[in-house]
PAVEX-624594 format. One record per residue (C-alpha): chain; residue in one letter; x, y, z. Coordinates in steps of 0.1 Angstrom, whole numbers. Each point is the difference from the previous one (the first is absolute). Layout:
BEGIN
<r unit="A" code="A" px="X" py="Y" pz="Z"/>
...
//
This chain:
BEGIN
<r unit="A" code="M" px="0" py="-2" pz="0"/>
<r unit="A" code="T" px="12" py="40" pz="-9"/>
<r unit="A" code="P" px="0" py="18" pz="26"/>
<r unit="A" code="L" px="-13" py="38" pz="-4"/>
<r unit="A" code="P" px="26" py="23" pz="-4"/>
<r unit="A" code="P" px="10" py="25" pz="27"/>
<r unit="A" code="F" px="-6" py="38" pz="1"/>
<r unit="A" code="P" px="25" py="25" pz="-8"/>
<r unit="A" code="G" px="21" py="15" pz="32"/>
<r unit="A" code="S" px="-16" py="20" pz="27"/>
<r unit="A" code="I" px="5" py="38" pz="2"/>
<r unit="A" code="T" px="30" py="10" pz="19"/>
<r unit="A" code="Q" px="15" py="30" pz="16"/>
<r unit="A" code="I" px="23" py="9" pz="-24"/>
<r unit="A" code="A" px="-27" py="0" pz="-28"/>
<r unit="A" code="V" px="-22" py="24" pz="20"/>
<r unit="A" code="Q" px="31" py="23" pz="12"/>
<r unit="A" code="A" px="9" py="1" pz="-40"/>
<r unit="A" code="A" px="-34" py="3" pz="-13"/>
<r unit="A" code="T" px="-11" py="37" pz="-20"/>
<r unit="A" code="A" px="-36" py="-8" pz="-4"/>
<r unit="A" code="V" px="-27" py="-9" pz="23"/>
<r unit="A" code="Y" px="-36" py="-16" pz="-6"/>
<r unit="A" code="P" px="-30" py="22" pz="11"/>
<r unit="A" code="A" px="-14" py="-10" pz="30"/>
<r unit="A" code="D" px="-32" py="-9" pz="-10"/>
<r unit="A" code="Y" px="12" py="-25" pz="-29"/>
<r unit="A" code="I" px="15" py="-18" pz="26"/>
<r unit="A" code="V" px="-28" py="1" pz="26"/>
<r unit="A" code="E" px="-24" py="-10" pz="-30"/>
<r unit="A" code="H" px="23" py="-31" pz="-8"/>
<r unit="A" code="I" px="4" py="-12" pz="36"/>
<r unit="A" code="L" px="-39" py="5" pz="6"/>
<r unit="A" code="K" px="-5" py="-21" pz="-30"/>
<r unit="A" code="L" px="24" py="-28" pz="5"/>
<r unit="A" code="S" px="-8" py="-2" pz="38"/>
<r unit="A" code="G" px="-35" py="-7" pz="-8"/>
<r unit="A" code="Y" px="2" py="-22" pz="-28"/>
<r unit="A" code="L" px="23" py="-24" pz="22"/>
<r unit="A" code="I" px="-22" py="-3" pz="31"/>
<r unit="A" code="D" px="-27" py="-9" pz="-27"/>
<r unit="A" code="L" px="18" py="-23" pz="-16"/>
<r unit="A" code="A" px="7" py="-20" pz="34"/>
<r unit="A" code="S" px="-35" py="0" pz="6"/>
<r unit="A" code="N" px="-7" py="-14" pz="-32"/>
<r unit="A" code="S" px="28" py="-25" pz="-5"/>
<r unit="A" code="N" px="5" py="-30" pz="25"/>
<r unit="A" code="I" px="39" py="-4" pz="-15"/>
<r unit="A" code="F" px="13" py="31" pz="27"/>
<r unit="A" code="G" px="-18" py="-19" pz="29"/>
<r unit="A" code="R" px="-23" py="21" pz="25"/>
<r unit="A" code="T" px="12" py="34" pz="8"/>
<r unit="A" code="G" px="-1" py="11" pz="37"/>
<r unit="A" code="A" px="-26" py="22" pz="6"/>
<r unit="A" code="D" px="15" py="12" pz="36"/>
<r unit="A" code="P" px="-10" py="40" pz="1"/>
<r unit="A" code="Y" px="30" py="4" pz="21"/>
<r unit="A" code="S" px="30" py="-18" pz="-21"/>
<r unit="A" code="P" px="12" py="27" pz="-25"/>
<r unit="A" code="S" px="-5" py="-22" pz="-29"/>
<r unit="A" code="L" px="-9" py="15" pz="-37"/>
<r unit="A" code="S" px="-39" py="-3" pz="9"/>
<r unit="A" code="T" px="3" py="16" pz="32"/>
<r unit="A" code="L" px="22" py="29" pz="-15"/>
<r unit="A" code="F" px="-22" py="6" pz="-29"/>
<r unit="A" code="V" px="-31" py="3" pz="23"/>
<r unit="A" code="R" px="15" py="21" pz="22"/>
<r unit="A" code="L" px="9" py="26" pz="-29"/>
<r unit="A" code="R" px="-38" py="-1" pz="-12"/>
<r unit="A" code="E" px="-14" py="4" pz="34"/>
<r unit="A" code="K" px="20" py="33" pz="4"/>
<r unit="A" code="R" px="23" py="-14" pz="32"/>
<r unit="A" code="L" px="34" py="11" pz="7"/>
<r unit="A" code="G" px="29" py="-19" pz="0"/>
<r unit="A" code="P" px="29" py="0" pz="29"/>
<r unit="A" code="S" px="12" py="41" pz="8"/>
<r unit="A" code="R" px="34" py="1" pz="-19"/>
<r unit="A" code="L" px="15" py="19" pz="29"/>
<r unit="A" code="P" px="32" py="-20" pz="18"/>
<r unit="A" code="P" px="-9" py="-24" pz="25"/>
<r unit="A" code="G" px="9" py="23" pz="32"/>
<r unit="A" code="F" px="-26" py="24" pz="-11"/>
<r unit="A" code="L" px="-27" py="-26" pz="3"/>
<r unit="A" code="S" px="-25" py="-10" pz="30"/>
<r unit="A" code="P" px="-26" py="-19" pz="3"/>
<r unit="A" code="E" px="-25" py="24" pz="7"/>
<r unit="A" code="R" px="14" py="18" pz="-38"/>
<r unit="A" code="I" px="-3" py="-32" pz="-13"/>
<r unit="A" code="H" px="-35" py="-4" pz="13"/>
<r unit="A" code="A" px="-13" py="33" pz="-12"/>
<r unit="A" code="R" px="9" py="-9" pz="-33"/>
<r unit="A" code="I" px="-16" py="-34" pz="-9"/>
<r unit="A" code="H" px="-30" py="25" pz="5"/>
<r unit="A" code="L" px="12" py="25" pz="-25"/>
<r unit="A" code="R" px="-16" py="-4" pz="-36"/>
<r unit="A" code="V" px="10" py="24" pz="-35"/>
<r unit="A" code="S" px="-23" py="16" pz="-19"/>
<r unit="A" code="E" px="10" py="-14" pz="-34"/>
<r unit="A" code="E" px="-8" py="-31" pz="-19"/>
<r unit="A" code="A" px="25" py="-25" pz="-7"/>
<r unit="A" code="A" px="9" py="12" pz="-33"/>
<r unit="A" code="S" px="8" py="38" pz="9"/>
<r unit="A" code="R" px="19" py="-9" pz="33"/>
<r unit="A" code="P" px="39" py="10" pz="0"/>
<r unit="A" code="L" px="22" py="-24" pz="-16"/>
<r unit="A" code="A" px="17" py="-6" pz="35"/>
<r unit="A" code="D" px="-29" py="-16" pz="12"/>
<r unit="A" code="F" px="7" py="-30" pz="-22"/>
<r unit="A" code="E" px="33" py="-4" pz="8"/>
<r unit="A" code="D" px="-13" py="-36" pz="22"/>
<r unit="A" code="L" px="-21" py="-8" pz="-28"/>
<r unit="A" code="Y" px="32" py="1" pz="-27"/>
<r unit="A" code="Y" px="16" py="-23" pz="25"/>
<r unit="A" code="A" px="-24" py="-27" pz="7"/>
<r unit="A" code="L" px="-10" py="1" pz="-38"/>
<r unit="A" code="L" px="34" py="-9" pz="-10"/>
<r unit="A" code="A" px="2" py="-32" pz="23"/>
<r unit="A" code="R" px="-33" py="-6" pz="-12"/>
<r unit="A" code="I" px="16" py="-2" pz="-38"/>
<r unit="A" code="Q" px="29" py="-22" pz="14"/>
<r unit="A" code="D" px="-21" py="-21" pz="20"/>
<r unit="A" code="I" px="-24" py="-11" pz="-29"/>
<r unit="A" code="Y" px="28" py="-1" pz="-22"/>
<r unit="A" code="Q" px="18" py="-25" pz="18"/>
<r unit="A" code="L" px="-32" py="-21" pz="8"/>
<r unit="A" code="L" px="-9" py="-6" pz="-37"/>
<r unit="A" code="N" px="34" py="-10" pz="-5"/>
<r unit="A" code="L" px="1" py="-25" pz="27"/>
<r unit="A" code="R" px="-32" py="-16" pz="-12"/>
<r unit="A" code="I" px="14" py="0" pz="-38"/>
<r unit="A" code="E" px="30" py="-16" pz="9"/>
<r unit="A" code="S" px="-21" py="-25" pz="24"/>
<r unit="A" code="G" px="-21" py="-9" pz="-26"/>
<r unit="A" code="F" px="-33" py="12" pz="11"/>
<r unit="A" code="N" px="-3" py="24" pz="-27"/>
<r unit="A" code="I" px="14" py="11" pz="-35"/>
<r unit="A" code="A" px="6" py="39" pz="-14"/>
<r unit="A" code="S" px="-33" py="-8" pz="-19"/>
<r unit="A" code="H" px="-22" py="-8" pz="30"/>
<r unit="A" code="V" px="-24" py="31" pz="11"/>
<r unit="A" code="V" px="0" py="13" pz="30"/>
<r unit="A" code="F" px="-39" py="0" pz="5"/>
<r unit="A" code="D" px="-29" py="-8" pz="-24"/>
<r unit="A" code="E" px="-3" py="26" pz="-25"/>
<r unit="A" code="G" px="33" py="15" pz="11"/>
<r unit="A" code="P" px="35" py="6" pz="-13"/>
<r unit="A" code="S" px="26" py="-32" pz="-1"/>
<r unit="A" code="I" px="29" py="-1" pz="20"/>
<r unit="A" code="A" px="25" py="15" pz="-28"/>
<r unit="A" code="E" px="-27" py="32" pz="-9"/>
<r unit="A" code="L" px="1" py="6" pz="40"/>
<r unit="A" code="H" px="37" py="-3" pz="3"/>
<r unit="A" code="T" px="3" py="24" pz="-36"/>
<r unit="A" code="S" px="-22" py="26" pz="20"/>
<r unit="A" code="L" px="14" py="0" pz="35"/>
<r unit="A" code="T" px="40" py="1" pz="-20"/>
<r unit="A" code="E" px="-17" py="33" pz="-13"/>
<r unit="A" code="Y" px="-11" py="15" pz="32"/>
<r unit="A" code="W" px="29" py="-10" pz="15"/>
<r unit="A" code="N" px="20" py="22" pz="-24"/>
<r unit="A" code="I" px="-18" py="29" pz="8"/>
<r unit="A" code="L" px="-1" py="-6" pz="35"/>
<r unit="A" code="N" px="38" py="-3" pz="-1"/>
<r unit="A" code="D" px="13" py="29" pz="-24"/>
<r unit="A" code="A" px="22" py="25" pz="14"/>
<r unit="A" code="A" px="-28" py="25" pz="-10"/>
<r unit="A" code="C" px="-22" py="-15" pz="21"/>
<r unit="A" code="G" px="22" py="-4" pz="31"/>
<r unit="A" code="K" px="13" py="35" pz="-5"/>
<r unit="A" code="A" px="-37" py="13" pz="4"/>
<r unit="A" code="L" px="-6" py="-24" pz="33"/>
<r unit="A" code="D" px="32" py="12" pz="18"/>
<r unit="A" code="D" px="-2" py="38" pz="-6"/>
<r unit="A" code="A" px="-39" py="-4" pz="10"/>
<r unit="A" code="I" px="12" py="-21" pz="31"/>
<r unit="A" code="R" px="28" py="24" pz="9"/>
<r unit="A" code="E" px="-24" py="29" pz="2"/>
<r unit="A" code="A" px="-26" py="-16" pz="18"/>
<r unit="A" code="R" px="25" py="-7" pz="25"/>
<r unit="A" code="V" px="6" py="36" pz="3"/>
<r unit="A" code="Q" px="-30" py="13" pz="1"/>
<r unit="A" code="A" px="-6" py="-24" pz="31"/>
<r unit="A" code="L" px="31" py="16" pz="16"/>
<r unit="A" code="R" px="-13" py="36" pz="-6"/>
<r unit="A" code="D" px="-33" py="-10" pz="12"/>
<r unit="A" code="E" px="15" py="-14" pz="30"/>
<r unit="A" code="I" px="20" py="31" pz="7"/>
<r unit="A" code="A" px="-33" py="24" pz="-3"/>
<r unit="A" code="W" px="-14" py="-27" pz="27"/>
<r unit="A" code="Q" px="27" py="7" pz="23"/>
<r unit="A" code="V" px="-5" py="36" pz="-1"/>
<r unit="A" code="E" px="-38" py="1" pz="4"/>
<r unit="A" code="N" px="8" py="-22" pz="32"/>
<r unit="A" code="D" px="25" py="21" pz="12"/>
<r unit="A" code="N" px="25" py="-27" pz="-1"/>
<r unit="A" code="M" px="25" py="20" pz="-26"/>
<r unit="A" code="S" px="6" py="38" pz="1"/>
<r unit="A" code="T" px="-3" py="19" pz="-36"/>
<r unit="A" code="E" px="36" py="5" pz="-6"/>
<r unit="A" code="D" px="6" py="-38" pz="5"/>
<r unit="A" code="A" px="-28" py="-7" pz="-24"/>
<r unit="A" code="H" px="16" py="23" pz="-26"/>
<r unit="A" code="A" px="31" py="-12" pz="1"/>
<r unit="A" code="Q" px="-13" py="-35" pz="-3"/>
<r unit="A" code="L" px="-17" py="8" pz="-32"/>
<r unit="A" code="S" px="28" py="15" pz="-16"/>
<r unit="A" code="Q" px="21" py="-32" pz="2"/>
<r unit="A" code="L" px="-26" py="-25" pz="-12"/>
<r unit="A" code="Y" px="7" py="13" pz="-40"/>
<r unit="A" code="S" px="36" py="-2" pz="4"/>
<r unit="A" code="A" px="17" py="-25" pz="-19"/>
<r unit="A" code="D" px="18" py="-20" pz="28"/>
<r unit="A" code="I" px="-37" py="-4" pz="22"/>
<r unit="A" code="Y" px="-23" py="-4" pz="-35"/>
<r unit="A" code="N" px="22" py="-29" pz="-14"/>
<r unit="A" code="G" px="2" py="-16" pz="35"/>
<r unit="A" code="I" px="-35" py="-3" pz="-1"/>
<r unit="A" code="L" px="-13" py="-37" pz="-7"/>
<r unit="A" code="G" px="-18" py="-1" pz="-32"/>
<r unit="A" code="L" px="-10" py="-31" pz="-21"/>
<r unit="A" code="N" px="12" py="-33" pz="12"/>
<r unit="A" code="Y" px="16" py="-20" pz="-29"/>
<r unit="A" code="I" px="-11" py="-35" pz="7"/>
<r unit="A" code="Q" px="20" py="-17" pz="-32"/>
<r unit="A" code="D" px="14" py="-26" pz="20"/>
<r unit="A" code="W" px="-30" py="-7" pz="24"/>
<r unit="A" code="V" px="-21" py="-31" pz="-4"/>
<r unit="A" code="P" px="-36" py="4" pz="7"/>
<r unit="A" code="A" px="0" py="-17" pz="37"/>
<r unit="A" code="M" px="23" py="32" pz="9"/>
<r unit="A" code="V" px="-18" py="27" pz="-18"/>
<r unit="A" code="G" px="-27" py="-16" pz="24"/>
<r unit="A" code="A" px="19" py="1" pz="30"/>
<r unit="A" code="Y" px="9" py="38" pz="-6"/>
<r unit="A" code="L" px="-36" py="7" pz="-2"/>
<r unit="A" code="E" px="-10" py="-20" pz="31"/>
<r unit="A" code="Q" px="23" py="20" pz="20"/>
<r unit="A" code="K" px="-8" py="36" pz="-17"/>
<r unit="A" code="Y" px="-37" py="-8" pz="11"/>
<r unit="A" code="R" px="1" py="-18" pz="33"/>
<r unit="A" code="H" px="-10" py="28" pz="23"/>
<r unit="A" code="M" px="-25" py="15" pz="-23"/>
<r unit="A" code="F" px="-18" py="-35" pz="-5"/>
<r unit="A" code="D" px="2" py="-12" pz="37"/>
<r unit="A" code="L" px="-15" py="35" pz="13"/>
<r unit="A" code="E" px="-29" py="-3" pz="-28"/>
<r unit="A" code="K" px="-7" py="-36" pz="8"/>
<r unit="A" code="Q" px="-2" py="7" pz="39"/>
<r unit="A" code="E" px="-23" py="27" pz="-7"/>
<r unit="A" code="A" px="-20" py="-23" pz="-27"/>
<r unit="A" code="A" px="-4" py="-26" pz="28"/>
<r unit="A" code="V" px="-13" py="27" pz="26"/>
<r unit="A" code="K" px="-27" py="10" pz="-24"/>
<r unit="A" code="T" px="-10" py="-33" pz="-7"/>
<r unit="A" code="R" px="-3" py="-12" pz="35"/>
<r unit="A" code="L" px="-20" py="33" pz="5"/>
<r unit="A" code="E" px="-23" py="-7" pz="-28"/>
<r unit="A" code="R" px="-7" py="-35" pz="15"/>
<r unit="A" code="R" px="-5" py="13" pz="31"/>
<r unit="A" code="Q" px="-25" py="29" pz="-11"/>
<r unit="A" code="A" px="-20" py="-30" pz="-23"/>
<r unit="A" code="R" px="-3" py="-19" pz="32"/>
<r unit="A" code="M" px="-18" py="31" pz="21"/>
<r unit="A" code="K" px="-20" py="7" pz="-28"/>
<r unit="A" code="P" px="-34" py="-2" pz="7"/>
<r unit="A" code="T" px="-16" py="-29" pz="-17"/>
<r unit="A" code="R" px="-35" py="18" pz="-3"/>
<r unit="A" code="V" px="-6" py="38" pz="-12"/>
<r unit="A" code="A" px="-17" py="20" pz="27"/>
<r unit="A" code="S" px="-35" py="14" pz="-10"/>
<r unit="A" code="P" px="-15" py="32" pz="4"/>
<r unit="A" code="P" px="-14" py="5" pz="30"/>
<r unit="A" code="D" px="-35" py="2" pz="-16"/>
<r unit="A" code="T" px="0" py="-29" pz="-23"/>
<r unit="A" code="P" px="-19" py="-34" pz="13"/>
<r unit="A" code="E" px="31" py="-19" pz="0"/>
<r unit="A" code="A" px="13" py="27" pz="26"/>
<r unit="A" code="Q" px="-31" py="-6" pz="20"/>
<r unit="A" code="I" px="2" py="-36" pz="1"/>
<r unit="A" code="H" px="40" py="0" pz="8"/>
<r unit="A" code="T" px="-11" py="26" pz="30"/>
<r unit="A" code="G" px="-28" py="-23" pz="15"/>
<r unit="A" code="R" px="24" py="-33" pz="-3"/>
<r unit="A" code="H" px="25" py="22" pz="24"/>
<r unit="A" code="Q" px="-29" py="10" pz="20"/>
<r unit="A" code="A" px="-11" py="-36" pz="4"/>
<r unit="A" code="R" px="33" py="-13" pz="10"/>
<r unit="A" code="G" px="0" py="28" pz="22"/>
<r unit="A" code="V" px="-30" py="-16" pz="25"/>
<r unit="A" code="R" px="12" py="-33" pz="-6"/>
<r unit="A" code="R" px="21" py="-5" pz="32"/>
<r unit="A" code="P" px="-26" py="6" pz="25"/>
<r unit="A" code="C" px="-23" py="-24" pz="-16"/>
<r unit="A" code="R" px="32" py="-21" pz="5"/>
<r unit="A" code="E" px="2" py="10" pz="34"/>
<r unit="A" code="S" px="-35" py="-9" pz="10"/>
<r unit="A" code="S" px="1" py="-30" pz="-18"/>
<r unit="A" code="L" px="24" py="-13" pz="19"/>
<r unit="A" code="K" px="-15" py="16" pz="33"/>
<r unit="A" code="A" px="-32" py="-20" pz="-8"/>
<r unit="A" code="R" px="25" py="-32" pz="-7"/>
<r unit="A" code="K" px="17" py="-1" pz="33"/>
<r unit="A" code="Q" px="-35" py="7" pz="16"/>
<r unit="A" code="A" px="-18" py="-33" pz="-17"/>
<r unit="A" code="H" px="32" py="-19" pz="10"/>
<r unit="A" code="R" px="-7" py="8" pz="33"/>
<r unit="A" code="R" px="-36" py="-9" pz="1"/>
<r unit="A" code="S" px="11" py="-33" pz="-16"/>
<r unit="A" code="K" px="18" py="-6" pz="26"/>
<r unit="A" code="Q" px="-26" py="8" pz="24"/>
<r unit="A" code="L" px="-24" py="-23" pz="-19"/>
<r unit="A" code="Q" px="25" py="-29" pz="-2"/>
<r unit="A" code="E" px="6" py="3" pz="40"/>
<r unit="A" code="Q" px="-39" py="-2" pz="6"/>
<r unit="A" code="S" px="-5" py="-29" pz="-25"/>
<r unit="A" code="Q" px="28" py="-19" pz="18"/>
<r unit="A" code="L" px="-12" py="8" pz="33"/>
<r unit="A" code="A" px="-36" py="-10" pz="-12"/>
<r unit="A" code="T" px="14" py="-36" pz="-11"/>
<r unit="A" code="I" px="17" py="-6" pz="30"/>
<r unit="A" code="H" px="-33" py="5" pz="19"/>
<r unit="A" code="N" px="-20" py="-23" pz="-22"/>
<r unit="A" code="D" px="27" py="-26" pz="5"/>
<r unit="A" code="M" px="-5" py="0" pz="35"/>
<r unit="A" code="R" px="-37" py="-6" pz="-1"/>
<r unit="A" code="P" px="-15" py="-36" pz="3"/>
<r unit="A" code="L" px="-8" py="-15" pz="-27"/>
<r unit="A" code="S" px="-32" py="-8" pz="14"/>
<r unit="A" code="G" px="-10" py="38" pz="-1"/>
<r unit="A" code="S" px="-6" py="2" pz="35"/>
<r unit="A" code="T" px="7" py="31" pz="18"/>
<r unit="A" code="A" px="25" py="-9" pz="25"/>
<r unit="A" code="S" px="25" py="25" pz="-11"/>
<r unit="A" code="K" px="-21" py="35" pz="-2"/>
<r unit="A" code="K" px="33" py="21" pz="-2"/>
<r unit="A" code="Q" px="-2" py="27" pz="-28"/>
<r unit="A" code="S" px="31" py="9" pz="-21"/>
<r unit="A" code="P" px="16" py="30" pz="21"/>
<r unit="A" code="I" px="-6" py="23" pz="-32"/>
<r unit="A" code="Q" px="-30" py="-16" pz="-6"/>
<r unit="A" code="S" px="-16" py="10" pz="32"/>
<r unit="A" code="K" px="16" py="36" pz="-3"/>
<r unit="A" code="D" px="-8" py="7" pz="-31"/>
<r unit="A" code="H" px="-39" py="-16" pz="-11"/>
<r unit="A" code="D" px="-12" py="-12" pz="35"/>
<r unit="A" code="Q" px="-11" py="-34" pz="-21"/>
<r unit="A" code="P" px="-10" py="-32" pz="16"/>
<r unit="A" code="H" px="24" py="-28" pz="-4"/>
<r unit="A" code="E" px="-22" py="-20" pz="-26"/>
<r unit="A" code="Q" px="11" py="27" pz="-25"/>
<r unit="A" code="A" px="33" py="-14" pz="-4"/>
<r unit="A" code="S" px="17" py="31" pz="-17"/>
<r unit="A" code="L" px="-5" py="29" pz="-24"/>
<r unit="A" code="H" px="11" py="-19" pz="-32"/>
<r unit="A" code="T" px="-23" py="-31" pz="9"/>
<r unit="A" code="S" px="-30" py="22" pz="9"/>
<r unit="A" code="P" px="-24" py="-3" pz="-27"/>
<r unit="A" code="S" px="-14" py="35" pz="5"/>
<r unit="A" code="Y" px="32" py="15" pz="-4"/>
<r unit="A" code="Q" px="12" py="-23" pz="-34"/>
<r unit="A" code="A" px="-4" py="19" pz="-36"/>
<r unit="A" code="Q" px="-34" py="-14" pz="-12"/>
<r unit="A" code="L" px="2" py="-2" pz="-43"/>
<r unit="A" code="H" px="-33" py="4" pz="-19"/>
<r unit="A" code="P" px="-3" py="-31" pz="-18"/>
<r unit="A" code="G" px="-7" py="20" pz="-37"/>
<r unit="A" code="Q" px="21" py="30" pz="9"/>
<r unit="A" code="H" px="37" py="-7" pz="12"/>
<r unit="A" code="H" px="20" py="20" pz="13"/>
<r unit="A" code="E" px="-34" py="20" pz="18"/>
<r unit="A" code="E" px="9" py="-5" pz="37"/>
<r unit="A" code="H" px="-28" py="3" pz="24"/>
<r unit="A" code="S" px="17" py="4" pz="29"/>
<r unit="A" code="A" px="21" py="32" pz="5"/>
<r unit="A" code="A" px="16" py="-9" pz="33"/>
<r unit="A" code="L" px="32" py="-17" pz="-15"/>
<r unit="A" code="Y" px="0" py="20" pz="-36"/>
<r unit="A" code="T" px="18" py="28" pz="0"/>
<r unit="A" code="P" px="24" py="19" pz="-24"/>
<r unit="A" code="D" px="28" py="-13" pz="16"/>
<r unit="A" code="T" px="-13" py="-40" pz="-2"/>
<r unit="A" code="E" px="19" py="-4" pz="-30"/>
<r unit="A" code="Q" px="35" py="14" pz="13"/>
<r unit="A" code="D" px="-4" py="-18" pz="29"/>
<r unit="A" code="R" px="-1" py="-33" pz="-24"/>
<r unit="A" code="A" px="26" py="7" pz="-21"/>
<r unit="A" code="Y" px="22" py="10" pz="30"/>
<r unit="A" code="Q" px="-12" py="-32" pz="20"/>
<r unit="A" code="A" px="11" py="-19" pz="-30"/>
<r unit="A" code="D" px="32" py="15" pz="-6"/>
<r unit="A" code="L" px="4" py="-5" pz="39"/>
<r unit="A" code="E" px="-4" py="-37" pz="-7"/>
<r unit="A" code="M" px="24" py="-2" pz="-27"/>
<r unit="A" code="F" px="26" py="17" pz="22"/>
<r unit="A" code="L" px="-5" py="-23" pz="25"/>
<r unit="A" code="D" px="0" py="-32" pz="-22"/>
<r unit="A" code="W" px="34" py="11" pz="-17"/>
<r unit="A" code="H" px="14" py="6" pz="38"/>
<r unit="A" code="V" px="-10" py="-31" pz="10"/>
<r unit="A" code="K" px="15" py="-20" pz="-32"/>
<r unit="A" code="T" px="31" py="22" pz="5"/>
<r unit="A" code="Q" px="3" py="-10" pz="35"/>
<r unit="A" code="R" px="-6" py="-40" pz="-10"/>
<r unit="A" code="V" px="31" py="8" pz="-28"/>
<r unit="A" code="E" px="21" py="14" pz="25"/>
<r unit="A" code="E" px="-6" py="-31" pz="24"/>
<r unit="A" code="Y" px="4" py="-21" pz="-25"/>
<r unit="A" code="S" px="32" py="13" pz="-6"/>
<r unit="A" code="N" px="16" py="-2" pz="33"/>
<r unit="A" code="Y" px="-11" py="-37" pz="2"/>
<r unit="A" code="L" px="21" py="-8" pz="-34"/>
<r unit="A" code="R" px="27" py="22" pz="20"/>
<r unit="A" code="A" px="-4" py="-22" pz="30"/>
<r unit="A" code="R" px="1" py="-31" pz="-14"/>
<r unit="A" code="A" px="31" py="9" pz="-21"/>
<r unit="A" code="S" px="17" py="8" pz="33"/>
<r unit="A" code="Q" px="-13" py="-31" pz="14"/>
<r unit="A" code="S" px="17" py="-21" pz="-29"/>
<r unit="A" code="A" px="32" py="20" pz="4"/>
<r unit="A" code="Q" px="0" py="-9" pz="39"/>
<r unit="A" code="R" px="-8" py="-36" pz="-9"/>
<r unit="A" code="V" px="31" py="-3" pz="-25"/>
<r unit="A" code="V" px="23" py="15" pz="29"/>
<r unit="A" code="Q" px="-14" py="-20" pz="25"/>
<r unit="A" code="G" px="7" py="-28" pz="-20"/>
<r unit="A" code="T" px="37" py="7" pz="-1"/>
<r unit="A" code="R" px="4" py="-1" pz="38"/>
<r unit="A" code="A" px="5" py="-30" pz="18"/>
<r unit="A" code="P" px="-30" py="-7" pz="27"/>
<r unit="A" code="A" px="3" py="4" pz="38"/>
<r unit="A" code="D" px="0" py="-34" pz="3"/>
<r unit="A" code="G" px="29" py="-9" pz="-19"/>
<r unit="A" code="S" px="-19" py="-16" pz="-30"/>
<r unit="A" code="T" px="7" py="9" pz="-32"/>
<r unit="A" code="G" px="-37" py="-3" pz="-11"/>
<r unit="A" code="S" px="-19" py="31" pz="-16"/>
<r unit="A" code="R" px="-35" py="8" pz="-5"/>
<r unit="A" code="N" px="-19" py="-18" pz="-30"/>
<r unit="A" code="E" px="-11" py="23" pz="-26"/>
<r unit="A" code="G" px="-35" py="-10" pz="3"/>
<r unit="A" code="D" px="3" py="17" pz="38"/>
<r unit="A" code="E" px="-27" py="32" pz="5"/>
<r unit="A" code="F" px="15" py="28" pz="13"/>
<r unit="A" code="L" px="-34" py="18" pz="3"/>
<r unit="A" code="H" px="-29" py="-3" pz="26"/>
<r unit="A" code="P" px="-25" py="-28" pz="-5"/>
<r unit="A" code="D" px="-31" py="27" pz="9"/>
<r unit="A" code="M" px="14" py="26" pz="-27"/>
<r unit="A" code="D" px="-30" py="6" pz="-21"/>
<r unit="A" code="L" px="14" py="8" pz="-36"/>
<r unit="A" code="S" px="-30" py="3" pz="-20"/>
<r unit="A" code="R" px="-4" py="37" pz="3"/>
<r unit="A" code="F" px="33" py="2" pz="-18"/>
<r unit="A" code="M" px="-12" py="-18" pz="-30"/>
<r unit="A" code="E" px="-29" py="23" pz="-7"/>
<r unit="A" code="F" px="4" py="25" pz="-22"/>
//
């Protein structure tokens, strides 16, 4: 496989210093913007070059191109000693008024470096695919797009323009002038903040355009010997502080928006005169009176529980009284229950309040739930029954829990006795014999009732 021919040599400092003609600034800007947009679209339409990074905080060709179109500023051109985090932070919020095509040529310095590195990267990748047998020069880069050979020819033409001495001379002069202007603005700022006197400022300004100072100001970086990775590392170091501050600010903004989204009400407030607002107000009023109702309900339940206990005690006493009477119905025992004699003063034949027919609720045969006797049917009767059922359920559960605990103690006792039996079996008897208990010997009391532990 025949590899693609290499590009001509890159621009050099000697060629730029010897150049007598320069390209117009708008001509260079036009070619830089046009080629940058084309290569960005090429990477998105073709899978030959792989996936390009979309990190907005990495100085790639795409990131720098977008920042120019968004009217953002690049890093300051002042020496590092003049910079501080506060001034860098203030710079990230500044925007220019011109569109990308109308901005000064010096603003395209970093995009110029990234563009040359991207051209070299594409050339190396295409050559690698051809030498490896994945592609040939006649293959198209993408559907209905140029072939690899045609793309190489087009990139060579742009490479020659961007590496011409006239283009380098124009860029070098623009970058130097921008750095001098940044120093002039810094001196003026120092005077305004009373950090420098007017006399010192005039002396500094008069020296800026002297041959020694002006030639010592850094202009265009000559990257003819740099591989694409070195260009990327240079741009990373240049934009590191600015991108770090922008990333932190974006993270704070994202957290704030997320917090505001959580705090945002899910329902839009209605005007006070609308039916929705009246319904909403009524709901709040209804919620306001719920607590007294709950308190009164709790009080009624406590009273019903106390009455239920009294009824249980009366029923138990009446049952004991009936059990003590002879089965023949004789009147040998004419004592009444203390509660009955105190509260009702009834004869002993009337066993209890529950067994008395006159106090039982009578249901009409045709109409159920119509009780003719109002002695026991009160508004709290249903609550009494409900709490009576809950109380019985609680007692039943308590009994079962107690039985489980007793059975657990029984099992632990059996295990302890088995362990004691093993230990005793290893000891010699007091009479000197070597016998031991039989395995079938019982260590429990013969009269112990274990049946209640088996009922669950």
